[in-house]
N, C-alpha and C positions, 0 to 999 in steps of 0.2 A: 410230463406235459410241457415243462419249461424247455426241455430239449427240442421238442417239436416246434415250439414257438420260435426258438432261435434259428432252427433250420428253415422255417417257412418265411421268416421276416424278409430276407433278401428277395424272395419271390413276390411278396406283397409290394415291396418298394419298386420292383421292376414293373409290375402291372400298373401301379400308379403313375410312374414316369412315362411308360410307353403309351398309356391312354392319352396323356397330355400331348405327347409328341405326335401321335397318329391323328388325333383330333385337329392338331395344328395344320395338318395337310389341307383341311377344308378351307381354312382362312387363307392359306397361301394360294390355292387355286382361285379363290374368290377375288383376291387382290390382282391376280393376273387377268381376271375377266374371262376365264375359260370355264368349260364344264367341269363340275366337281365330281370326280368318280367316287369319292367317299361320302356315303350317306350318313352313317353314324358308326361309332366304335364302342364296343363293350369289352370288359375284361373281368377275370376272376382268378383266384388261386384255388386249385382243386381241394375240396374238403377232405378231411382225414378219412372219412368213410369211403370215399371214392379211391383214395390212395391205397387203403387197405384192400379193397376189391382188386385193384390192379396188381398188388404184390402177390395175392393168391393166384391170380391168372398167370403171372410171370414166374411164380415159384421163387420169389426172393424174400428176404426177411423184412418184416414190417418195422423198420426202425430207420431213423435219419442216418444216411450214409452216402458216400460218393457213388456207390453202386445204384442206390435208389435214384439219385439225381440223374444218373446216366440212362437208366432203364425207363424212367418216366420223364420224357422231355416236355410234357404238357402240364406240369404242375402249375406253371404260370401260363395262362391262356388268354389270347386276345382275339376278338372277331371284328373284322372290318366288313360292313355291309355296303353294297353297291346297288345302284339302280339297274344297270345293264350288265350283261355278260361281258361285253367288250371292256367295261371299266375294270374288270378284275385283272386283265393283262397289264393295264396302265399302272395299277397299284403295285402289282408284283414287280414291274420294272423299276418303279420308284424305290421300293424297299431294297432291291438289289444294289442300288446306287448309293445307299446311305453308308456313312462311315461310322455311325454310332452303334452299329450292330453288324453281325456277320451271319449271313445265311449259310447254314451247313447242310440243309436237306430240303427238298421240295417234293410234294406229292400232288399230282394233278388228277383230282377226282372229278373234274369237269369233262375233260376229253376222255377219261377212262373212269366212268362211274363205277361205284361199287355194285355188287349184285342186288342189293336192296333198293337201288335207285338213288342212293345218296350222292350228292354232288357238292363239291367245295374245293378250294385250293388251299393246301396246307404248306406252311413254311416253318421249319425249325430254325431258330436263330440262337446265336450266342450273344448275350447282352451283359456288359459290365456294370456292376452295381457298386457304388462307393459306400463302404461301411466304416465304422470307427476302427475296425481292425485291418483296413486296407481294401483294395479292390477285389471283388468276388465276381467271377464270370459264371452266369447261370444259363441254362437252356430255357427257351420259351417257345410256345407254338402260336403262330398267327394263322387264323383261318379267314379266308377271303371268299365271300359268297354274295349272291344277290338276295334281295328281300324274300323272293319266292323260295329260293333254296333254304334260307334260314327258317322260314315258316314250316316247311316240310321237315327239316331236320329236328326242329323243336318237338313237333308232334311225334316223330318216330322215336325220339329219345324218351318221351313220356310213356309211350306204349311199351317200349322195350323194358323200361323200369317196372311197369305194372306187371308184365308177363315174365320178368326176369330173363329176358333174352329169347324166350321160347314163344314167339308170336304164332297164334293160330293161322293156318294157311289162308283162310279167307281174308284176314286182316293184312297179312303179308302181301297178298296179291293186290289188294286195294291200295296199299301203300305204294307198291311198284307203279300202279297206274297213275296214282296221284303225283308221283315223282315225275313221270313223263308229261303229265298235264302241266305241272309247274314249269318244266323246262320249255314246253311249247309256249307258255305264257311269256317267258323271258325272251324267246325268239321273236314272238309277235311284237313285243314292246320294242325290241331292237330295230325292227323294220320301220317303226314310226318315231324313232328317237329324236330326229330333227324337229318334228312337230311338237313332241313333248318338251324339248328344250325351249322352243319358241314360246309355248304356252306358259312354262314356268317363269321365263324371263318377263313375259307380259304381266303375269300375276304379281311378281315381285315389284315391278315398276308401278303397277296400279295400286298395290297396297301401300307402298312408300308414299305415293302422292296423296292417297286417301288419308293416311295417318297425319301427313303434314297439314292438309286442309283442315282436318278435325282439330288439330292443335291450335291452328290460327283462329278458327271459329270459337274455340273454347276460351282462348286468351282474350278475344274481343268481347265476348259475353262477360267475362270477369271485369274488364275495364269499364264497360257500361254500368255494371252493377255498382262499382265503386263510385262512379260519377253520380248516379241516382242517390246513393246514400249520402254523398257530400251535399247535394242540393237540399235534401230533406233536413239536414242539420242547419 
């Protein structure tokens, strides 16, 4: 077990660092005063049970090795969620320009969806991790998708797990229709994105003003309370 912990530790470190860096994109866009294509970021290291299943599927030994690291480029996985389909291209472009990682493979499952209806944009990157034994470069996968795509993918993953990949035809067909419905939702939202942006900016400004007014009123009430107590004494 110690051998696995040592093998997976750089992946855990990479996920932790990349989550901070990718979440930082939100703050940078906000400072620039432009639309933030990144809604939120999640990350995980693939569990040993999932690694075992993959080794069986690929016919490779279930043990820490360079072969395993090469054959399973998604041991470290990140997901970037976007509001709109157009935002995905912006995030992809941004990641391509970064110097702290190297994109080695891209798979566009949005323009070319899977037969199941699955849509997402996948990028395999090389990322250097600093360890006490020196720098170690690992592979990591970044998936970029909309909230609607992510909802569908999560449901499909759960159903595939339940039926061990052998979905009943009726469920498979309904999932395919649901995938198309989710994509149509994304397309409709893209058509009114300007209205959505304006509404979000209005709400943020209103909330900030309301919070400031509430703080001022609360502070004044506290001052009056202290004055009344002083008079009573």
